[in-house]
N, C-alpha and C positions, 0 to 999 in steps of 0.2 A: 115765235117771236121772230119780228122782222126788223128788229135794230140790232144792227153792226155788234161784233163782239168789242169791248174796249182795246186800246191800242196797249201793245205789251212793253216792257220798259227795252228791249232790245230793238223795236222797230223805231223808238223814241232816240234812241242812241244813236242809229244809224241816220236818223232825220237830221240829229245835229251834228253829226259827222257831214255831213251832203253840206248843210249850212255853212259851216265852217270852211270846208274845201272851195265852196263857191264865193268866197270873201265874207261871209258875214262876220262882223267882229265882236258880238255880243248875243252868242246863242245859249238859250235855254231851254231845258225839258224837264221842269221839275213838277210837272204834277203827278209826277209817281213818288212819294217821299222816300229817300233811302235806296232807290234804286237805279237811278242813272248816272253815278258816280260825278265826276268831274261837272257833267252838263247840269248840275242840280244848283251851281254856285255861277256868279261871273268872276270872271278873269281878266286880267288886263292884256289888252293885245299886242303890246309891245313887251313885258316881260314875262305873262303867265302867273303875276301874282295874284291870290284870290282877293277881289274887291268886295264882293258880298258874299257872305258866307247863308246859306239856307238850308231849311227842312222844309221839304214842299214850298208854302207860300210864306212861312215865316223866318224873318229876317236875323239872324244871329249876330254877325258880324260887319262891320262896315268900315272900307279903308279907302276911302277917296278924301282929298282933303279940302280944304276951303276954296282952294283954286279949281275944283273940278278936276284933279289930276291923282293918277295912280302915286299912292303913300310910299312905294319902294323907287319906282323908276323914274316918276314925273310926268310920263305920258299924259298928254291930255284925254279925257275920258268923256263921250260925247253924252250931253244929257243937262238937265239944271239940275243944280247941288245948292244946298245951304251955304251960307258964306261963313258959319263956325259950324262943322261936322261936332261937335262936342254938345251941341243942342239938340241933337237928333237922338231920340229915345225909341221904342220900340214899344208897342202895345201887343197883345197876344195873338193877334192877327198878322203881322208882321208888316203892319202898317208904320212908316217912320211918323212921327209925332215931334212937336216940339216940347220939351220939359221945362 
């Protein structure tokens, strides 16, 4: 075999830590579901509240309000967000869909 080994969870977590230490605000290391702890989810950079809960690539919880802000502390979250978060549903593949 000439292909490299798969990246293990310890290496993904360390890479995510390096990213945060470097100032990245939305670090995600979720390609090994259930093994990367807090790096499987997206947290608010201001208050650390969980904005998006994931299991792998499937989204289970969404806490960004209609103004694109953290629903706990009101910090602006970078991105393009729906005007009405209650209209966002999730299909079985973790992709937002309108309901």
